[in-house]
C-alpha positions as CSV (number, residue, x, y, z in Angstrom):
1,M,-10.3,-3.9,-16.4
2,N,-9.2,-6.7,-13.9
3,L,-5.9,-8.2,-13.3
4,S,-7.5,-11.9,-13.9
5,D,-8.7,-10.8,-17.7
6,L,-4.7,-10.4,-18.4
7,K,-3.6,-13.9,-18.3
8,I,-0.5,-12.8,-16.6
9,D,2.4,-15.5,-16.6
10,A,5.9,-15.8,-16.1
11,S,7.1,-14.1,-19.2
12,W,5.5,-10.7,-17.9
13,T,7.8,-8.1,-16.5
14,L,6.8,-5.8,-13.5
15,F,8.2,-2.0,-13.8
16,L,8.0,-0.4,-10.3
17,D,8.4,3.1,-9.0
18,R,10.5,3.4,-5.8
19,D,9.5,6.3,-3.6
20,G,6.0,5.8,-2.2
21,V,5.7,2.2,-3.9
22,I,8.6,0.3,-2.1
23,N,9.6,2.8,0.5
24,S,8.2,5.9,2.5
25,R,8.3,9.2,0.2
26,I,9.8,12.3,2.1
27,H,7.4,15.3,1.3
28,D,9.2,18.0,-0.2
29,G,12.5,16.1,0.1
30,Y,14.8,13.3,-1.2
31,V,15.8,10.0,0.4
32,T,19.1,10.6,0.6
33,S,20.7,7.8,2.6
34,W,20.0,4.3,3.9
35,E,19.2,5.6,7.0
36,E,16.3,7.5,5.8
37,F,14.8,4.6,3.7
38,R,11.9,3.0,5.3
39,F,10.1,0.0,3.4
40,L,6.3,0.6,3.3
41,P,4.6,-1.9,5.3
42,G,4.2,-5.2,3.6
43,V,6.6,-4.6,0.7
44,T,8.8,-7.1,1.5
45,D,6.5,-9.7,1.7
46,A,4.7,-8.3,-1.8
47,M,7.9,-8.6,-3.3
48,K,8.4,-12.4,-2.5
49,I,5.1,-12.8,-4.0
50,L,5.7,-10.5,-7.0
51,S,9.2,-12.4,-8.0
52,G,7.1,-15.5,-8.3
53,R,4.9,-14.1,-10.9
54,F,7.1,-12.2,-13.0
55,S,10.2,-13.1,-14.8
56,R,11.7,-9.4,-14.6
57,I,11.2,-6.8,-12.0
58,I,12.5,-3.8,-12.7
59,V,12.5,-0.5,-10.9
60,V,12.2,3.3,-12.6
61,S,12.7,5.8,-10.4
62,N,13.4,9.8,-10.9
63,Q,16.0,11.1,-8.6
64,Q,16.4,14.6,-9.3
65,G,18.0,15.2,-5.7
66,I,21.2,14.2,-7.7
67,G,20.7,16.9,-10.2
68,K,19.7,19.4,-7.3
69,G,23.4,18.5,-5.3
70,L,21.3,16.9,-2.4
71,M,22.9,13.8,-3.0
72,T,25.2,11.6,-5.0
73,A,24.7,8.9,-7.6
74,A,27.0,6.7,-5.4
75,S,24.6,7.4,-2.4
76,V,21.8,6.4,-4.5
77,E,23.5,3.4,-5.7
78,A,24.4,2.4,-2.1
79,I,20.4,2.9,-1.1
80,H,19.3,0.5,-4.0
81,S,22.1,-1.9,-3.4
82,R,20.8,-2.1,0.2
83,M,17.2,-2.1,-0.9
84,T,17.7,-5.3,-3.4
85,A,19.9,-7.1,-0.6
86,E,17.1,-6.5,1.9
87,I,14.3,-7.9,-0.5
88,S,16.3,-10.8,-1.8
89,R,17.5,-11.6,2.0
90,N,13.4,-11.7,2.4
91,G,12.9,-14.4,-0.4
92,G,12.0,-11.6,-3.1
93,R,14.1,-9.8,-5.7
94,I,14.7,-7.0,-8.1
95,D,16.4,-7.6,-11.2
96,R,17.5,-4.0,-12.2
97,V,17.0,-0.5,-11.1
98,Y,17.3,2.3,-13.3
99,Y,17.4,5.8,-12.1
100,S,17.4,9.4,-13.7
101,P,19.3,12.0,-12.0
102,F,18.1,14.9,-14.3
103,L,16.1,17.8,-13.4
104,E,12.5,17.8,-14.3
105,N,13.1,21.2,-16.4
106,E,15.7,19.2,-18.3
107,H,13.3,17.1,-20.3
108,S,15.6,14.3,-20.5
109,V,14.4,11.3,-22.4
110,R,15.6,9.2,-19.1
111,R,13.2,11.3,-16.7
112,K,9.8,9.8,-16.5
113,P,7.3,10.3,-17.7
114,N,9.5,10.0,-20.8
115,V,10.3,6.6,-21.6
116,G,14.1,6.2,-21.6
117,M,14.8,4.1,-18.7
118,A,12.3,1.6,-20.1
119,L,14.0,1.3,-23.5
120,Q,17.3,0.9,-21.7
121,A,16.0,-2.0,-19.7
122,R,14.8,-3.7,-22.7
123,K,17.9,-3.2,-24.3
124,D,19.5,-4.7,-21.5
125,L,17.1,-7.5,-21.1
126,P,15.8,-8.1,-24.6
127,G,13.0,-10.5,-23.5
128,I,11.1,-7.5,-22.3
129,R,7.5,-6.8,-23.9
130,F,5.7,-3.6,-23.1
131,K,2.6,-5.0,-24.2
132,C,3.0,-8.2,-21.6
133,S,4.2,-5.6,-18.5
134,L,2.9,-3.8,-16.0
135,M,3.8,-0.5,-14.5
136,A,3.0,0.2,-10.7
137,G,3.5,3.7,-9.6
138,D,2.0,6.1,-7.1
139,S,2.0,9.3,-9.7
140,I,0.3,10.1,-12.7
141,S,3.8,10.4,-14.2
142,D,4.4,7.0,-13.7
143,M,0.8,6.2,-15.6
144,I,1.9,8.3,-18.3
145,F,5.3,6.4,-18.6
146,G,3.5,2.9,-18.7
147,K,0.9,4.2,-21.1
148,R,3.6,5.7,-23.5
149,L,4.8,2.1,-23.8
150,G,1.8,0.2,-24.1
151,M,2.2,-1.0,-20.8
152,I,-0.9,-1.9,-18.4
153,T,-0.8,0.6,-15.8
154,V,-1.4,0.0,-11.9
155,F,-1.7,3.1,-9.7
156,L,-0.8,2.6,-6.2
157,S,-2.5,5.0,-4.0
158,E,-5.7,5.5,-1.9
159,D,-6.1,9.3,-3.0
160,L,-9.4,9.2,-4.8
161,K,-8.8,13.0,-6.2
162,E,-5.5,11.7,-7.7
163,I,-7.5,8.5,-9.0
164,R,-9.9,10.9,-11.1
165,K,-7.4,13.2,-11.8
166,G,-5.3,10.3,-13.8
167,Q,-8.1,8.1,-14.6
168,R,-7.5,8.0,-18.4
169,F,-3.9,6.7,-17.8
170,I,-5.1,4.3,-15.1
171,D,-6.0,0.8,-15.8
172,I,-6.3,-0.6,-12.2
173,S,-5.7,0.8,-8.8
174,Y,-4.8,-0.6,-5.6
175,P,-4.0,1.0,-2.1
176,G,-0.6,-0.3,-2.0
177,L,2.0,-3.0,-3.4
178,G,0.8,-5.3,-1.0
179,A,-2.6,-5.3,-2.0
180,L,-1.5,-5.8,-5.9
181,A,0.9,-8.7,-4.8
182,Q,-2.4,-10.4,-3.0
183,A,-4.5,-9.8,-6.1
184,L,-1.9,-11.2,-8.5
185,N,-1.6,-14.4,-5.9
186,S,-5.3,-15.0,-5.7
187,I,-5.6,-15.5,-9.5
188,E,-4.8,-19.3,-10.7
């Protein structure tokens, strides 16, 4: 599948994971404060491009560090507030951020790959049509989440082992958010 085959227009919605897509992931840990948050290279420029292509940009992020007691909901919300302000300051936007504080073993409907965050987004923003949405993430869990809703899935990674492992859930792959934005920008 190619992006150019999709006829993406301004009515489409972009769903994004956060850690590993927008900001650097802390391996075997969690981003618990703004001081630990680092935008990945090119993300603010990518968000400016993506903001011109999609009517809605929604972040959906598992944040089980809250459930583990390593951070609070207030600290995660403060990170999201600063993240969206910085993206806005650079000409981009994020319309909504949803996060799941639940532990993986709780099997919450609000934790990816379950679809609760997307269903809440559609309730809050009724114009969302999942068939006209992209889910961009760096984990197979993100891809399963998107597939369960009928979205086009975009795997953002250069890890060929992971791409092969999750190929039945991945529609398109790019090395990162900047490459996705550039590919969309090249389509008339």
